[in-house]
N, C-alpha and C positions, 0 to 999 in steps of 0.2 A: 352172338346169337346163332342158333343152328338153322340149317335149311330143313324145310319140310317138303315132302312130295305131295302135291294136291292135284285134283282134277276139277274141271268146271262141272257145275250141275246144270242139267237141261231142264227146261220147263219152269223156270223161276221168274219169268217176266211179269207174272201177275202178283208176285210177292213184293209188297211195297214197304219201305221203312215207316216207322211211326212218325207222327208229327213231332217236331216242325220240319222234318227233313223231306225235301222234294225228290231226292235221289239217294241211291246207296253210296255214291261217291261223296255226297254231302255228309251223310251219316258217318262215313269212314273219316273224312277230314275233321269233323267236329271232335270225334273221340281220340284220334291219333295226333292231330295238330300238325301233320306234315304229310308229305307223300314222296315216293321215290322219283328220281329224275328219269329213270328208264323203266320200261315195262319189264317186270321180273320174268315174264315168259319168253319174250322174243329179243329183249335187249334194246329195242328201238326207243327213241326219245318219247317220253310219256307226255304229249302235249294236249291230249283230249281223253283223259282216262275215264273209265267206267268202274263202278264197284261191282266186281264179279262175285257171284256165289260159288264157293268151292267147298270141297270136303277133303279131309286128309286121306291119303292112300295108305292102305295096309295097317291102319290103326283101328282095329275093329271095335274097341271099346269107346271110341270117339266118333260118332256119326253125325256130329254137330255140323251146322252150316256156318261158314265163315265168309267174310267180305275181304277182298284184296283188290287194290287198284291195278288194273291192267289196261292195255290199249284196246280200242274197239275191235280191231282185227283179231285179237286173241280171245275175245270174249266168247266166241263160239267154237273154240278149238276142242277137239275130242281127245287129245293126248295129255297125259300127266306132265306136270312141270314142277321144278323146284322153286320155292319162294322162301325168303328169309322169314322165319317164324315171327319176327317182330312186326311184320306187315299184316298178319292175320288178325282179324277182329271178329268177334262173335256177332252173328246176325241177330242174336236175341239178348241184347244187354238189358 
């Protein structure tokens, strides 16, 4: 699978997943059935992941929101990062 460059979206805290999911990481786990061992942004052990809202960089025809599991510390990062495309999950399934 290829890597995609993505960036965190700001101001998405009020956006919640539909029932029965209590969090975006629960939504991601349900649909993907797995999660990475390490944070795709910083490389640290992913022991308390969150489902971050991201958008693809420089792909202007795709402004969709995606969920990707990252560590809490990286959830507010302002710089772009590479993630394996297989980790991206549409926030609007």
